[in-house]
C-alpha positions as a Markdown table, in Angstrom:
| # | Residue | x | y | z |
|---|---|---|---|---|
| 1 | Met | 5.9 | -41.3 | 41.1 |
| 2 | Ile | 4.3 | -40.6 | 44.3 |
| 3 | Gln | 1.1 | -38.0 | 43.4 |
| 4 | Gln | 0.2 | -35.8 | 46.4 |
| 5 | Lys | -3.7 | -35.0 | 47.1 |
| 6 | Val | -4.5 | -31.5 | 46.1 |
| 7 | Asn | -6.8 | -29.8 | 48.7 |
| 8 | Ser | -6.1 | -26.4 | 47.7 |
| 9 | Tyr | -5.0 | -24.7 | 44.1 |
| 10 | Lys | -2.2 | -23.7 | 46.8 |
| 11 | Asp | -1.4 | -27.1 | 46.4 |
| 12 | Leu | -1.0 | -26.9 | 42.1 |
| 13 | Ile | 2.5 | -26.4 | 41.4 |
| 14 | Val | 1.9 | -24.3 | 38.6 |
| 15 | Trp | -0.2 | -21.7 | 41.1 |
| 16 | Gln | 2.8 | -21.6 | 43.2 |
| 17 | Lys | 5.4 | -21.1 | 40.5 |
| 18 | Ser | 3.3 | -18.5 | 38.7 |
| 19 | Leu | 3.3 | -16.6 | 42.1 |
| 20 | Glu | 7.1 | -17.0 | 42.4 |
| 21 | Leu | 7.1 | -15.3 | 39.1 |
| 22 | Ser | 5.0 | -12.6 | 39.7 |
| 23 | Val | 7.3 | -12.1 | 42.5 |
| 24 | Ile | 10.2 | -12.0 | 40.2 |
| 25 | Ile | 8.3 | -9.5 | 38.1 |
| 26 | Tyr | 7.8 | -7.3 | 40.7 |
| 27 | Arg | 11.3 | -7.2 | 41.7 |
| 28 | Leu | 12.1 | -7.1 | 38.0 |
| 29 | Ala | 10.1 | -3.7 | 37.8 |
| 30 | Lys | 11.8 | -1.7 | 40.6 |
| 31 | Thr | 15.0 | -1.8 | 38.1 |
| 32 | Leu | 13.3 | -0.9 | 34.8 |
| 33 | Pro | 13.6 | 3.0 | 33.8 |
| 34 | His | 11.2 | 4.9 | 36.1 |
| 35 | Asp | 9.5 | 6.5 | 32.9 |
| 36 | Glu | 8.0 | 3.0 | 32.3 |
| 37 | Ser | 6.5 | 2.8 | 35.6 |
| 38 | Thr | 3.2 | 3.8 | 34.6 |
| 39 | Asn | 2.7 | 2.0 | 31.2 |
| 40 | Leu | 4.5 | -1.3 | 30.2 |
| 41 | Ile | 5.6 | -2.0 | 34.2 |
| 42 | Ser | 2.4 | -1.7 | 35.5 |
| 43 | Gln | 1.4 | -4.1 | 32.5 |
| 44 | Met | 3.7 | -6.7 | 33.5 |
| 45 | Lys | 2.6 | -6.8 | 36.7 |
| 46 | Arg | -1.0 | -7.1 | 35.8 |
| 47 | Ser | -0.3 | -10.5 | 33.8 |
| 48 | Ser | 1.7 | -11.8 | 35.9 |
| 49 | Val | -0.5 | -11.7 | 38.8 |
| 50 | Ser | -3.4 | -12.2 | 36.4 |
| 51 | Ile | -2.0 | -16.2 | 36.0 |
| 52 | Ser | -1.7 | -17.3 | 39.8 |
| 53 | Ser | -5.3 | -15.5 | 40.0 |
| 54 | Asn | -6.9 | -17.2 | 37.0 |
| 55 | Ile | -5.8 | -20.6 | 38.4 |
| 56 | Ala | -6.8 | -20.0 | 41.5 |
| 57 | Glu | -10.2 | -18.6 | 40.5 |
| 58 | Gly | -10.4 | -22.0 | 37.9 |
| 59 | Tyr | -9.7 | -24.5 | 40.6 |
| 60 | Ser | -12.0 | -22.7 | 43.1 |
| 61 | Arg | -15.2 | -22.6 | 40.9 |
| 62 | Gly | -15.2 | -26.4 | 40.5 |
| 63 | Gly | -16.0 | -28.5 | 37.9 |
| 64 | Lys | -13.9 | -29.2 | 34.5 |
| 65 | Asn | -15.3 | -26.8 | 32.1 |
| 66 | Tyr | -14.7 | -23.9 | 34.9 |
| 67 | Tyr | -11.4 | -24.9 | 35.3 |
| 68 | Arg | -10.2 | -25.8 | 31.6 |
| 69 | Gln | -11.2 | -22.0 | 30.3 |
| 70 | Phe | -9.3 | -20.3 | 33.6 |
| 71 | Met | -6.5 | -22.5 | 32.6 |
| 72 | Lys | -6.6 | -21.3 | 29.3 |
| 73 | Thr | -7.0 | -17.6 | 30.4 |
| 74 | Ala | -4.0 | -17.6 | 32.8 |
| 75 | Phe | -1.8 | -19.6 | 29.6 |
| 76 | Ala | -2.8 | -16.5 | 27.5 |
| 77 | Ser | -1.7 | -13.9 | 30.2 |
| 78 | Ala | 1.4 | -16.0 | 30.5 |
| 79 | Ala | 1.7 | -15.7 | 26.5 |
| 80 | Glu | 1.3 | -11.5 | 27.4 |
| 81 | Leu | 4.1 | -11.4 | 30.1 |
| 82 | Glu | 6.2 | -13.2 | 27.8 |
| 83 | Ser | 5.6 | -10.3 | 25.4 |
| 84 | Gln | 6.3 | -7.6 | 27.0 |
| 85 | Leu | 9.6 | -9.5 | 28.7 |
| 86 | Glu | 10.6 | -9.7 | 24.9 |
| 87 | Leu | 9.8 | -6.3 | 24.3 |
| 88 | Ile | 12.0 | -4.6 | 27.5 |
| 89 | Lys | 14.6 | -7.0 | 26.2 |
| 90 | Lys | 14.6 | -5.7 | 22.9 |
| 91 | Leu | 14.7 | -2.2 | 24.4 |
| 92 | Gly | 17.6 | -2.9 | 26.4 |
| 93 | Phe | 16.1 | -2.5 | 29.7 |
| 94 | Ile | 16.9 | -6.6 | 30.8 |
| 95 | Lys | 20.5 | -8.1 | 29.9 |
| 96 | Ile | 20.2 | -10.8 | 27.6 |
| 97 | Leu | 21.3 | -13.5 | 30.6 |
| 98 | Asn | 19.1 | -12.6 | 32.7 |
| 99 | Tyr | 16.1 | -13.2 | 30.3 |
| 100 | Ile | 17.0 | -16.5 | 28.9 |
| 101 | Lys | 17.1 | -17.3 | 32.8 |
| 102 | Leu | 14.1 | -15.6 | 33.6 |
| 103 | Val | 11.7 | -17.3 | 30.7 |
| 104 | Ser | 13.5 | -20.4 | 30.7 |
| 105 | Asn | 12.4 | -21.1 | 34.2 |
| 106 | Tyr | 8.8 | -20.5 | 33.7 |
């Protein structure tokens, strides 16, 4: 396996995937009922953005301890988002197949 040199957090696949996930969440938010826009949708957006933001911040601070701490925070944000997606699935706001596809890709 050939490893590429990482010069920036933008080179990290995990950061790239988390950014893609945020785009998907923002698009998904547009399809949810309008009355959810001030609470659940807002929380989902914040959770998704928090993932890539914490990866970037942890990498940029330098040092393994910072990086590890921020990666744990990013992982916790991902778990929070997964919980929110589970809720919209149970509320019937998203089709089961779309949910499975979304969750399994990230």
